[in-house]
Structure formats: C-alpha cells, structure tokens
FIFIVEX-497545 format. One record per residue: residue in three letters; x, y, z of N, C-alpha, C in turn. Coordinates in pm, whole numbers, padded with zeros to 5 digits, always signed. Example, Ala and Ser with C-alpha at 12.3 -4.5 7.8 and 13.67 -1.06 7.14 Angstrom:
! FIFIVEX-497545
Ala+01319-00569+00780+01230-00450+00780+01320-00330+00780Ser+01285-00225+00708+01367-00106+00714+01290+00003+00787
! end
This chain:
! FIFIVEX-497545
Unk+09245+07907+09158+09364+07960+09045+09295+07856+08908Unk+09265+07909+08806+09231+07861+08669+09339+07847+08613Unk+09371+07737+08593+09520+07676+08511+09533+07594+08399Unk+09365+07560+08337+09399+07486+08214+09245+07508+08140Unk+09238+07497+08008+09116+07506+07927+09030+07414+07983Unk+08993+07305+08093+08919+07255+08134+08896+07265+08237Unk+08920+07365+08321+08922+07417+08444+08782+07484+08448Unk+08706+07491+08543+08560+07458+08580+08516+07591+08673Unk+08390+07622+08710+08363+07718+08821+08236+07641+08806Unk+08229+07628+08968+08068+07550+09021+07970+07657+09017Unk+07867+07647+08925+07745+07720+08965+07669+07678+09102Unk+07563+07764+09132+07548+07729+09281+07461+07632+09285Unk+07424+07564+09180+07323+07407+09209+07449+07293+09188Unk+07572+07336+09181+07676+07247+09217+07720+07215+09047Unk+07649+07225+08928+07675+07227+08792+07809+07265+08764Unk+07920+07198+08739+08043+07252+08649+08038+07315+08522Unk+08112+07434+08470+08072+07526+08416+08228+07545+08325Unk+08264+07516+08221+08395+07568+08212+08429+07751+08165Unk+08505+07778+08255+08570+07913+08217+08602+07964+08098Unk+08636+07887+07950+08607+07957+07850+08552+07859+07751Unk+08492+07905+07649+08422+07823+07588+08467+07896+07417Unk+08373+07846+07320+08366+07892+07204+08198+07949+07150Unk+08245+08065+07121+08114+08127+07069+08104+08139+06908Unk+07997+08155+06885+07949+08115+06739+07874+08212+06665Unk+07857+08350+06738+07732+08444+06685+07811+08489+06514Unk+07699+08516+06494+07734+08543+06349+07834+08452+06233Unk+07818+08321+06297+07864+08190+06188+07746+08166+06154Unk+07743+08154+05985+07661+08101+05933+07683+07923+05938Unk+07557+07901+05896+07567+07771+05887+07681+07729+05768Unk+07719+07567+05746+07845+07553+05652+07921+07501+05743Unk+08011+07426+05636+08140+07346+05646+08244+07443+05745Unk+08249+07558+05774+08313+07599+05850+08303+07635+05994Unk+08146+07657+06012+08130+07643+06131+08164+07486+06191Unk+08101+07421+06136+08134+07246+06148+08262+07262+06204Unk+08348+07299+06115+08498+07256+06130+08548+07354+06236Unk+08491+07424+06261+08490+07565+06411+08505+07456+06511Unk+08363+07422+06554+08312+07342+06646+08434+07221+06675Unk+08410+07161+06565+08490+07048+06587+08599+07042+06610Unk+08691+07196+06538+08834+07174+06583+08863+07159+06782Unk+08777+07306+06772+08753+07338+06930+08731+07207+06995Unk+08669+07138+06973+08670+07000+07100+08786+06930+07077Unk+08816+06890+06989+08971+06848+06923+09081+06903+07006Unk+09049+07035+07013+09188+07116+07091+09131+07109+07294Unk+09043+07103+07286+09049+07090+07440+08946+07160+07486Unk+08844+07261+07405+08768+07337+07431+08664+07241+07509Unk+08585+07283+07607+08458+07198+07653+08323+07273+07667Unk+08289+07378+07596+08219+07449+07648+08190+07505+07484Unk+08090+07509+07415+08002+07585+07344+07894+07663+07308Unk+07874+07753+07309+07724+07850+07325+07690+07890+07200Unk+07560+07860+07178+07518+07890+07051+07375+07986+07085Unk+07295+08018+07003+07158+08075+07028+07067+08037+06907Unk+06918+07968+06936+06851+07990+06832+06831+08094+06705Unk+06813+08237+06772+06876+08375+06666+06968+08362+06567Unk+07103+08258+06651+07203+08231+06582+07173+08199+06414Unk+07058+08103+06438+07050+08011+06305+07134+07939+06220Unk+07224+07857+06358+07348+07784+06331+07308+07676+06408Unk+07207+07614+06493+07220+07525+06587+07228+07384+06530Unk+07188+07378+06395+07199+07235+06315+07346+07225+06282Unk+07439+07320+06267+07555+07309+06198+07639+07289+06339Unk+07655+07361+06464+07667+07346+06568+07694+07172+06619Unk+07562+07147+06584+07485+07005+06654+07609+06917+06593Unk+07613+06919+06445+07701+06863+06340+07856+06851+06404Unk+07867+07003+06425+08016+06964+06487+08064+06926+06628Unk+07957+06951+06668+07962+06887+06832+07962+06663+06773Unk+07906+06684+06737+07837+06511+06712+08009+06467+06642Unk+08048+06530+06546+08161+06490+06496+08299+06496+06601Unk+08291+06640+06666+08401+06626+06797+08409+06543+06856Unk+08281+06546+06949+08295+06405+07022+08392+06318+06979Unk+08320+06273+06851+08343+06134+06810+08534+06125+06800Unk+08557+06221+06722+08734+06240+06716+08767+06238+06825Unk+08745+06314+06914+08833+06316+07044+08785+06200+07161Unk+08710+06119+07117+08690+06019+07233+08629+06101+07322Unk+08568+06149+07350+08488+06189+07481+08345+06204+07426Unk+08285+06136+07585+08121+06140+07585+08027+06268+07579Unk+07917+06310+07568+07834+06399+07550+07869+06489+07674Unk+07873+06392+07822+07883+06460+07930+07976+06565+07963Unk+08086+06548+07897+08234+06598+07899+08202+06709+07795Unk+08069+06750+07753+08076+06880+07708+07976+06971+07778Unk+07989+07100+07777+07924+07189+07849+07832+07291+07704Unk+07708+07245+07668+07635+07320+07554+07546+07417+07599Unk+07538+07503+07547+07464+07641+07597+07386+07684+07463Unk+07242+07699+07503+07154+07795+07395+07033+07884+07445Unk+06988+07961+07356+06894+08086+07456+06811+08110+07356Unk+06676+08148+07428+06549+08124+07358+06538+08295+07305Unk+06487+08279+07183+06475+08412+07110+06360+08501+07187Unk+06352+08635+07197+06232+08724+07197+06101+08631+07150Unk+06098+08634+07029+05981+08594+06988+05914+08482+07037Unk+05953+08381+07093+05940+08284+07181+05937+08292+07355Unk+05923+08431+07364+05898+08436+07513+05758+08415+07551Unk+05764+08343+07663+05609+08309+07718+05635+08160+07757Unk+05521+08109+07801+05541+07971+07893+05575+07884+07779Unk+05492+07836+07729+05398+07724+07618+05536+07736+07495Unk+05502+07861+07445+05610+07915+07339+05781+07870+07395Unk+05820+07900+07507+05929+07896+07532+05992+07734+07573Unk+05905+07657+07596+05894+07493+07605+05956+07457+07464Unk+05815+07529+07371+05875+07450+07252+05954+07509+07196Unk+06038+07613+07257+06136+07701+07156+06241+07584+07219Unk+06281+07539+07305+06338+07475+07383+06384+07303+07308Unk+06254+07251+07292+06220+07153+07215+06286+07131+07051Unk+06243+07256+07059+06351+07287+06869+06455+07311+06855Unk+06525+07351+06960+06624+07390+06959+06739+07241+06969Unk+06706+07170+07077+06734+07018+07092+06735+06945+06980Unk+06635+06955+06917+06596+06899+06800+06721+06965+06722Unk+06736+07059+06659+06817+07119+06562+06983+07082+06608Unk+06989+07067+06716+07109+07040+06790+07154+06925+06793Unk+07031+06810+06748+07087+06670+06770+07093+06626+06934Unk+07064+06693+07058+07095+06622+07192+06966+06604+07233Unk+07014+06559+07346+06867+06482+07460+06869+06618+07545Unk+06947+06698+07599+06972+06806+07714+07058+06907+07657Unk+07044+07009+07731+07142+07117+07715+07154+07123+07839Unk+07335+07199+07886+07342+07197+07992+07327+07346+08034Unk+07297+07442+07958+07235+07571+08007+07187+07609+07903Unk+07048+07678+07929+06929+07753+07871+06919+07869+07920Unk+06955+07963+07822+06930+08128+07895+06813+08201+07791Unk+06758+08253+07874+06664+08381+07780+06758+08474+07744Unk+06714+08556+07573+06838+08612+07520+06837+08736+07544Unk+06697+08808+07577+06697+08944+07635+06554+08965+07728Unk+06574+09076+07797+06475+09074+07896+06358+09145+07854Unk+06287+09105+07742+06172+09162+07698+06088+09202+07790Unk+06052+09337+07816+05954+09355+07914+05809+09306+07917Unk+05737+09254+08044+05594+09145+08011+05612+09037+07940Unk+05733+08969+07900+05756+08860+07876+05840+08740+07935Unk+06001+08832+07966+06015+08719+08057+06026+08629+08166Unk+05904+08719+08255+05914+08644+08335+05820+08508+08348Unk+05721+08479+08215+05653+08365+08176+05783+08259+08135Unk+05872+08306+08081+05976+08259+07967+06042+08201+08089Unk+06053+08259+08208+06133+08188+08345+06074+08083+08384Unk+05966+08116+08403+05878+08011+08466+05876+07867+08359Unk+05868+07855+08236+05919+07769+08155+06036+07678+08168Unk+06165+07809+08184+06263+07736+08225+06284+07672+08340Unk+06197+07738+08448+06214+07634+08551+06132+07515+08538Unk+06034+07517+08503+05966+07371+08467+06057+07243+08373Unk+06166+07297+08277+06251+07271+08209+06348+07176+08324Unk+06419+07287+08422+06503+07254+08508+06435+07174+08572Unk+06348+07159+08621+06275+07102+08747+06265+06931+08683Unk+06230+06943+08565+06180+06805+08461+06336+06731+08457Unk+06427+06809+08489+06581+06766+08462+06611+06734+08301Unk+06544+06825+08238+06548+06851+08078+06668+06962+08064Unk+06721+07009+08147+06824+07131+08127+06921+07122+08231Unk+07036+07120+08254+07124+07114+08360+07146+07258+08461Unk+07139+07380+08361+07113+07488+08463+07014+07589+08376Unk+07012+07692+08407+06913+07821+08370+06973+07929+08387Unk+06956+08027+08280+06984+08143+08327+06943+08263+08241Unk+06982+08410+08249+06925+08478+08165+07050+08549+08088Unk+07054+08658+08020+07129+08705+07892+07075+08814+07901Unk+07189+08926+07895+07160+09061+07859+07069+09170+07991Unk+07051+09066+08109+06962+09113+08223+07069+09222+08296Unk+07017+09366+08297+07059+09463+08402+07006+09429+08558Unk+07095+09518+08683+07027+09455+08788+06883+09498+08836Unk+06802+09562+08738+06668+09615+08765+06579+09493+08707Unk+06644+09427+08565+06548+09288+08564+06573+09174+08609Unk+06687+09181+08694+06721+09089+08776+06689+09078+08925Unk+06659+09219+08915+06563+09238+09063+06395+09193+09074Unk+06371+09214+08943+06190+09215+08904+06201+09075+08856Unk+06297+09002+08810+06252+08822+08757+06255+08785+08921Unk+06333+08814+09022+06337+08746+09128+06220+08762+09223Unk+06179+08868+09213+06059+08893+09279+05961+08770+09286Unk+05939+08693+09141+05858+08577+09155+05913+08463+09129Unk+06031+08484+09098+06081+08308+09052+06134+08247+09147Unk+06102+08111+09162+06112+08012+09219+06291+07979+09233Unk+06339+07986+09151+06475+07965+09130+06552+08100+09111Unk+06647+08092+09136+06735+08203+09067+06828+08195+08943Unk+06821+08258+08871+06943+08261+08780+07070+08186+08786Unk+07121+08147+08751+07260+08044+08779+07357+08120+08704Unk+07305+08184+08584+07412+08254+08496+07362+08381+08462Unk+07414+08504+08440+07398+08629+08327+07473+08658+08245Unk+07468+08611+08108+07549+08641+08018+07484+08795+07974Unk+07654+08884+07972+07657+08967+07936+07770+09049+07838Unk+07756+09146+07777+07846+09245+07675+07918+09281+07784Unk+08073+09192+07763+08145+09279+07906+08307+09279+07851Unk+08371+09352+07842+08479+09394+07777+08581+09521+07841Unk+08653+09546+07838+08746+09662+07910+08696+09763+07888Unk+08608+09793+07773+08511+09922+07753+08362+09938+07798Unk+08348+09793+07889+08235+09797+07910+08241+09700+08050Unk+08272+09722+08181+08284+09647+08281+08165+09614+08404Unk+08035+09692+08301+07948+09638+08377+07960+09612+08575Unk+08016+09697+08623+08060+09637+08758+07932+09638+08834Unk+07802+09756+08811+07686+09737+08890+07625+09576+08908Unk+07652+09537+08749+07553+09397+08729+07672+09299+08786Unk+07804+09297+08786+07875+09231+08853+07889+09182+08990Unk+07836+09306+09053+07849+09335+09213+07715+09257+09272Unk+07635+09261+09156+07475+09218+09217+07510+09067+09161Unk+07561+09011+09045+07563+08889+09042+07642+08796+09124Unk+07754+08894+09194+07840+08838+09290+07774+08790+09414Unk+07705+08867+09453+07633+08878+09604+07526+08786+09610Unk+07464+08723+09464+07337+08639+09462+07390+08551+09386Unk+07482+08482+09403+07579+08352+09341+07539+08299+09168Unk+07548+08430+09114+07492+08425+08957+07618+08453+08932Unk+07672+08323+08829+07811+08370+08744+07803+08440+08631Unk+07836+08564+08633+07860+08633+08471+07961+08540+08392Unk+07905+08625+08314+07975+08558+08176+07951+08651+08073Unk+08091+08679+07982+08095+08781+07886+08060+08728+07744Unk+07986+08795+07675+07949+08791+07513+08064+08918+07458Unk+08094+08913+07330+08196+09015+07272+08303+09078+07403Unk+08371+08948+07420+08460+09004+07510+08592+09067+07453Unk+08589+09056+07335+08719+09116+07247+08652+09234+07158Unk+08505+09316+07208+08447+09385+07138+08445+09369+06968Unk+08423+09245+06950+08438+09249+06817+08572+09315+06748Unk+08653+09261+06804+08793+09312+06757+08829+09465+06751Unk+08758+09552+06848+08773+09677+06842+08850+09722+06903Unk+08898+09638+07030+08995+09642+07132+09144+09636+07072Unk+09171+09552+06993+09304+09511+06955+09398+09608+06903Unk+09355+09713+06914+09520+09836+06870+09511+09917+06939Unk+09436+09917+07085+09433+10005+07182+09558+10006+07224Unk+09644+10113+07266+09766+10147+07300+09781+10085+07442Unk+09702+10090+07528+09763+10024+07675+09747+09869+07686Unk+09634+09825+07613+09641+09685+07616+09752+09644+07481Unk+09793+09695+07396+09918+09690+07319+10043+09650+07385Unk+10023+09793+07496+10152+09764+07552+10159+09641+07669Unk+10066+09641+07752+10037+09506+07824+10065+09393+07757Unk+10030+09356+07631+10083+09268+07545+10201+09228+07528Unk+10270+09367+07471+10449+09299+07472+10483+09289+07595Unk+10441+09350+07701+10480+09329+07869+10494+09184+07879Unk+10375+09142+07852+10339+09001+07902+10409+08883+07779Unk+10458+08919+07676+10473+08854+07553+10329+08768+07494Unk+10204+08849+07500+10074+08780+07461+10026+08868+07331Unk+09949+08802+07287+09862+08901+07173+09749+08986+07304Unk+09667+09113+07227+09591+09176+07294+09475+09111+07363Unk+09416+09020+07244+09322+08938+07259+09342+08846+07388Unk+09448+08778+07444+09477+08682+07545+09471+08795+07655Unk+09554+08912+07656+09542+08968+07751+09368+08990+07822Unk+09335+08995+07701+09160+09032+07745+09089+08937+07827Unk+09116+08862+07720+09059+08730+07807+09113+08704+07924Unk+09223+08714+07977+09297+08643+08118+09248+08741+08207Unk+09229+08901+08155+09139+08994+08262+08979+08933+08287Unk+08918+08866+08180+08811+08826+08216+08823+08692+08332Unk+08922+08618+08288+08900+08504+08340+08958+08554+08540Unk+09070+08649+08537+09079+08698+08641+08957+08771+08734Unk+08857+08832+08663+08775+08905+08731+08667+08813+08765Unk+08665+08669+08750+08581+08539+08776+08463+08571+08681Unk+08470+08622+08538+08370+08611+08471+08412+08510+08361Unk+08292+08423+08314+08315+08283+08195+08324+08385+08064Unk+08419+08343+07995+08416+08421+07869+08437+08319+07736Unk+08393+08359+07646+08364+08256+07519+08329+08347+07397Unk+08471+08342+07381+08549+08415+07227+08520+08340+07132Unk+08458+08456+07041+08402+08385+06896+08508+08405+06785Unk+08543+08263+06755+08613+08276+06579+08579+08130+06529Unk+08624+08134+06412+08607+07987+06334+08727+07965+06247Unk+08849+08011+06302+09019+08013+06248+09056+07966+06361Unk+09146+07837+06326+09191+07734+06385+09328+07816+06454Unk+09356+07908+06436+09521+07941+06485+09433+08038+06590Unk+09332+08100+06552+09252+08196+06686+09219+08127+06777Unk+09163+08018+06780+09088+07940+06832+09212+07846+06910Unk+09295+07842+06909+09438+07810+06951+09456+07948+07053Unk+09490+08022+07020+09539+08144+07102+09456+08181+07168Unk+09308+08167+07146+09260+08201+07279+09221+08112+07359Unk+09297+08030+07351+09304+07907+07488+09398+07916+07515Unk+09523+08004+07475+09646+08010+07570+09661+08116+07622Unk+09609+08087+07783+09558+08223+07849+09611+08158+07986Unk+09661+08030+07974+09650+07964+08138+09782+07961+08169Unk+09914+08039+08099+10044+08017+08174+10150+08130+08228Unk+09996+08240+08226+10081+08392+08277+09941+08448+08398Unk+09956+08532+08480+09873+08595+08573+09899+08751+08546Unk+09828+08846+08533+09813+09012+08549+09828+09041+08627Unk+09926+09119+08672+09904+09199+08848+09804+09233+08872Unk+09767+09281+08994+09661+09343+09052+09680+09522+08960Unk+09793+09573+08941+09799+09655+08881+09751+09714+08731Unk+09812+09589+08675+09756+09589+08585+09596+09527+08528Unk+09535+09460+08590+09410+09454+08584+09326+09586+08602Unk+09389+09672+08713+09322+09783+08740+09339+09885+08658Unk+09461+09891+08584+09468+09917+08468+09384+09928+08326Unk+09383+09791+08340+09255+09747+08216+09133+09785+08247Unk+09052+09787+08370+08942+09812+08436+08897+09958+08407Unk+08995+10052+08432+08976+10207+08397+08984+10233+08275Unk+09025+10111+08161+08914+10172+08018+08801+10178+08015Unk+08724+10165+08138+08565+10153+08095+08520+10265+08039Unk+08445+10238+07895+08361+10412+07930+08192+10376+07896Unk+08166+10276+07972+08031+10215+07916+07983+10219+07771Unk+08095+10190+07737+08068+10159+07567+08024+10030+07516Unk+07896+10066+07462+07827+09901+07381+07904+09901+07286Unk+07907+09761+07222+07906+09748+07063+07786+09654+06996Unk+07707+09605+07128+07600+09534+07086+07463+09637+07130Unk+07373+09602+07128+07239+09674+07198+07203+09673+07319Unk+07170+09819+07374+07146+09843+07530+07000+09790+07546Unk+07010+09702+07698+06926+09620+07693+06795+09704+07732Unk+06843+09828+07809+06686+09950+07822+06671+10003+07748Unk+06732+10076+07603+06637+10092+07513+06699+09988+07354Unk+06649+09864+07385+06634+09798+07265+06510+09750+07216Unk+06482+09788+07086+06365+09790+07024+06327+09614+07004Unk+06292+09550+07082+06225+09416+07085+06123+09365+06965
! end
C-alpha cells in the first residue's frame, strides 16, 4: 500500500524509486524552473525527472542543489532521472551524453538513465553504453522510454541487463495494457509520462463525477489510478499549488469498480508521438 509521497517501489536490482515525482518537460531554463524543483523537494518530493532534449538540466541541477540545502537532506535522498536523446544514440556517443548531462546537472551520478526513444538500428548500441555505465557504478539504474513490446523483445535478445524501467505515455485514454503486461512479466517498472494528458482530461465528465465522489480534483483521481495500477507517475507543474495538489493522493483509495471504470476510457489515443511512427 502506497501511503505517502516518499513511498518507493523496489526495482528488480534492489534500488528504491519513489512512486511519485516531478516532471519538467517543456519547462524552460530560468527562475521558475529552479523554484519549482526547489519547492517540490521542500514539499517532500524525492524524485525529479528531466532529459537532455528538455534543455533544462542546468536549472534542474540548481533547483536540486538549493532544494537539498533548504530541506537539509543529502543527495542520496533524491532520485534523479535523465534521458539520452536520439542524436546521441550509439556506444561512445551515449557515454559522452551521460557525462554531459551529469556536468549540466552538477551531479556525480544519476539514479536512473533512460534511452528516450527506440530509434531503429541505434538503441542496442546505446543500451550497451548504459550497461557499461551501470556496471561501472556510474548510474544506479538503467531503463528505456517509449518502448513498445516488440522494442523491448528486440533489445532483450542481445542485452546482458534487462531494463529496470520503461517510461511511456500513460493515462486513462492510453492504458498501454500490452506494454504493462509485458513489463510486469519481466519485472520492468512502468512509469507514466504525461499522466494528465497535458490537461486534456481535466474536463472529462466521468473523471469529474469521480472527483466529486471522492472530494478530489480530476488530476488527483488520475494520479491515484496510476499508483493503484502499479505505475510510477511524474506529473509536470511549475505552480506551487499544483505541485502540492498532485502530491495529495495518499489519503484515499479508488474502489475496484472505479478503477475499472477509468480504464474503460481507453481509446489508444496519444498526445505525444507514436513510437512506431515517429520521424526520429
């Protein structure tokens, strides 16, 4: 049972990963970003997710340093994720990209490093680089993002290490049931990006009805649905009241009926690119 913001899931290698974190997609460098990261850490968040392509690792790093200092907690108390971009997929290129991300973030290591997209013909060499980083103790856990079942199967044919995490677009209109079943079977932790469908679900009548029933916001209903489905979630916000609201999902439980009702909203509808039809 997940009961508070600092509860963790244990990845198959023993590393503990918080169930809920802060995403910073589409947040530009600047004070707003620094303040958001700092506020989240002070509010009890222990997971921050960024990526090289977001072009905001420097500000995220500053927010982390200031947040850790203000909260009086050590670096080890925080779980930091970044991702290697498509242009840097390749053995040497990925190793270099990791060092660049570390430098921008001002960190000695990452807790999780992901391949951002399954670019055909490139992700296996990139994965070999992630395995090297992991075996050298430079990163606590490695994984992938936006991988469909066939990508995971293909990767695992040659991989020494099975991915620990698969971060995918996941929300009530895109439940990714096949991916989730495969991840469960292979002890790969699934993680949701864009859990709120970039705000497009906030006026959905079924979700609004459930929000009234539980005395919660639609966002809180969706995030609770994620957690009860065993999916790590990283809602993005820079507004303190939203960061606070998104974390207030540990004092209620959706019934099995309501969980199933939310899942029936699935339309296989994406707000982001389709991993199988994306111009990399």
